[in-house]
C-alpha positions as MATLAB code, in Angstrom:
seq = 'MVETLLLWYHRFTEDPQKVRARLNGRSVLVYEPPPDDTQDEDSERQLRTQSGLSLPVIGGGDPTAVVIEKTAANAFKHRVTIGRTGNNDIVLDDTSVSRFHAWFEPQGELWTLVDAGSRNGTWVSGKKLAAKTVISLTNGTPLRIGSLPLTYYTAQGFFDLLQRRATE';
ca = [
      -0.194   -0.206    0.236;
       1.375    3.349   -0.580;
       1.790    5.855    2.226;
       3.270    9.253    2.716;
       6.471    9.176    3.583;
       5.113   12.070    6.825;
       3.443    9.175    7.653;
       6.039    6.744    7.642;
       7.674    9.540    9.719;
       5.290    9.721   12.228;
       5.444    6.215   13.347;
       8.460    6.786   13.015;
       8.926    8.537   15.508;
       6.765    6.980   17.510;
       8.127    3.761   17.485;
      11.305    2.938   15.894;
      11.124   -0.390   15.661;
       7.350   -0.997   14.999;
       8.581    0.176   11.955;
      11.348   -1.789   11.802;
       8.116   -5.113   12.098;
       5.614   -3.599    9.546;
       8.957   -3.408    6.456;
       9.816   -6.851    7.341;
      13.173   -7.053    5.425;
      10.961   -5.438    2.735;
      12.141   -3.622    0.701;
      10.930    0.239   -0.796;
       9.882    2.599   -3.184;
      10.511    6.572   -2.816;
       8.996    9.185   -4.801;
       9.779   12.530   -3.989;
       8.638   15.570   -6.406;
      11.116   17.104   -7.924;
      11.918   20.977   -7.035;
      11.469   22.471  -10.181;
       8.541   20.249  -11.293;
       5.778   22.254  -12.897;
       2.236   19.630  -12.652;
      -0.563   21.678  -13.428;
      -3.302   20.842  -10.327;
      -5.510   19.268  -12.988;
      -2.563   15.555  -13.643;
      -4.139   12.730  -12.574;
      -0.679   10.768  -11.913;
      -1.143    8.913   -9.048;
       0.930    6.084   -7.424;
      -1.374    3.654   -5.733;
      -0.608    0.020   -5.399;
      -3.243   -2.677   -6.248;
      -6.005   -2.566   -3.687;
      -6.637    0.257   -4.349;
      -6.447    1.990   -0.530;
      -5.173    4.718   -1.925;
      -4.292    6.780   -4.364;
      -1.898   10.052   -2.793;
      -1.451   11.947   -5.989;
       2.622   11.973   -7.205;
       2.511   14.914   -9.653;
       3.210   18.208   -7.221;
       2.322   16.650   -4.300;
       3.424   14.411   -1.714;
       6.179   12.032   -1.507;
       5.321    8.612   -1.316;
       7.041    5.522   -0.149;
       5.042    1.724   -0.960;
       6.731   -1.452   -0.301;
       7.426   -3.452   -2.957;
       5.298   -7.205   -2.802;
       3.700   -8.931   -4.709;
      -0.359   -9.109   -4.418;
      -2.500  -11.753   -4.906;
      -4.920  -11.063   -8.319;
      -1.154  -10.569   -9.884;
      -0.039  -13.632  -12.109;
       3.276  -13.066  -12.680;
       4.191  -15.326   -9.401;
       7.771  -14.700   -8.808;
       7.765  -10.743  -10.539;
       6.577   -8.054   -8.861;
       5.344   -5.986  -12.025;
       5.296   -2.560  -12.026;
       2.808   -0.428  -14.913;
       0.162    2.025  -15.426;
      -2.935   -0.563  -15.072;
      -4.173   -2.399  -11.939;
      -3.506   -5.939  -13.057;
      -0.035   -4.609  -12.192;
       0.918   -5.014   -8.315;
       2.731   -1.281   -7.839;
       0.283    0.662  -10.301;
       2.029    4.274  -11.348;
      -0.767    6.222  -12.620;
       0.993    8.771  -15.520;
       0.244    8.369  -19.010;
       4.511    8.267  -19.036;
       4.899    4.450  -18.194;
       3.272    1.877  -19.630;
       0.230   -0.591  -19.192;
       3.061   -4.071  -17.984;
       6.145   -1.487  -18.499;
       8.841   -3.038  -16.372;
       8.947   -5.813  -13.654;
      10.944   -6.732   -9.456;
      12.872   -9.921   -9.608;
      13.643  -11.207   -5.901;
      17.320  -11.803   -5.087;
      18.341  -13.119   -2.263;
      17.330  -10.405   -0.342;
      17.906   -7.119   -2.447;
      15.972   -7.286   -6.584;
      16.906   -6.908   -9.967;
      14.808   -4.922  -12.334;
      14.096   -6.070  -16.062;
      12.189   -3.452  -18.129;
       9.683   -5.009  -20.037;
      10.006   -3.071  -23.619;
       8.358   -0.405  -22.543;
       7.969    2.434  -24.913;
       8.574    5.357  -22.704;
      11.786    3.371  -20.768;
      13.262    2.187  -17.807;
      16.295    4.174  -16.183;
      19.132    2.891  -13.337;
      21.422    5.752  -12.521;
      21.359    7.731  -14.829;
      21.340    5.044  -17.721;
      18.631    3.486  -20.178;
      18.075   -0.097  -19.005;
      17.411   -2.475  -22.745;
      14.397   -4.866  -23.112;
      14.485   -8.096  -20.966;
      17.774   -6.556  -19.686;
      18.258   -7.477  -15.793;
      19.503   -4.875  -12.785;
      20.235   -6.187   -9.598;
      19.746   -2.758   -7.499;
      21.859   -1.170   -4.312;
      20.084    0.823   -1.511;
      19.488    4.413   -2.463;
      19.441    3.651   -6.546;
      17.939    6.271   -8.076;
      15.114    4.994  -10.572;
      13.266    6.332  -13.576;
      10.313    5.134  -14.753;
       8.286    6.752  -17.971;
       8.232   10.096  -16.064;
       7.739    9.284  -13.055;
      11.442    9.640  -10.250;
      11.767    6.711   -7.971;
      14.775    5.857   -5.459;
      15.539    1.489   -4.291;
      15.283    1.306   -0.547;
      16.558   -1.445    1.050;
      14.589   -2.226    4.150;
      17.100   -0.897    6.350;
      18.369    1.808    3.701;
      14.426    2.878    4.487;
      14.886    2.306    8.173;
      17.942    4.996    8.302;
      16.325    7.070    5.764;
      13.088    7.664    8.679;
      15.738    8.290   10.813;
      17.557   10.870    9.150;
      14.714   12.812    8.204;
      13.912   12.167   11.805;
      16.620   13.933   13.313;
      15.903   16.761   10.648;
];
């Protein structure tokens, strides 16, 4: 489920161990709007999970985070899919994102990312990924799915991010 970073910070300041337990070793994608983002208020850009329980707007609003995890309804057993349509595990509701854009696959405690042949590409650390090319991710890796900037964090990396920001 997608939640605002503010909510994660609030939980962290209340009980850091509860946050650690909630992450349970799972990696996280974080969206933070670029400072020069000129997205107009009528934008339909949203980041949400298949459950549809929350629809935080990411184009002009709040930083958000989504735990990388499978949904029961998705057909791929070992892949966490990313795309614009609701049958993906992580839905990025933006016209620059393909219906089935990319996928994550577990590799030990970390994840790999593969572009599914998307129209607008998947970028990892500033380099465009060739279709069907597997790349391993490490904590803090900057990603771009279509035109959406995201950052990949391990569970510990995300916990450390919350800890740093809570003390700023």
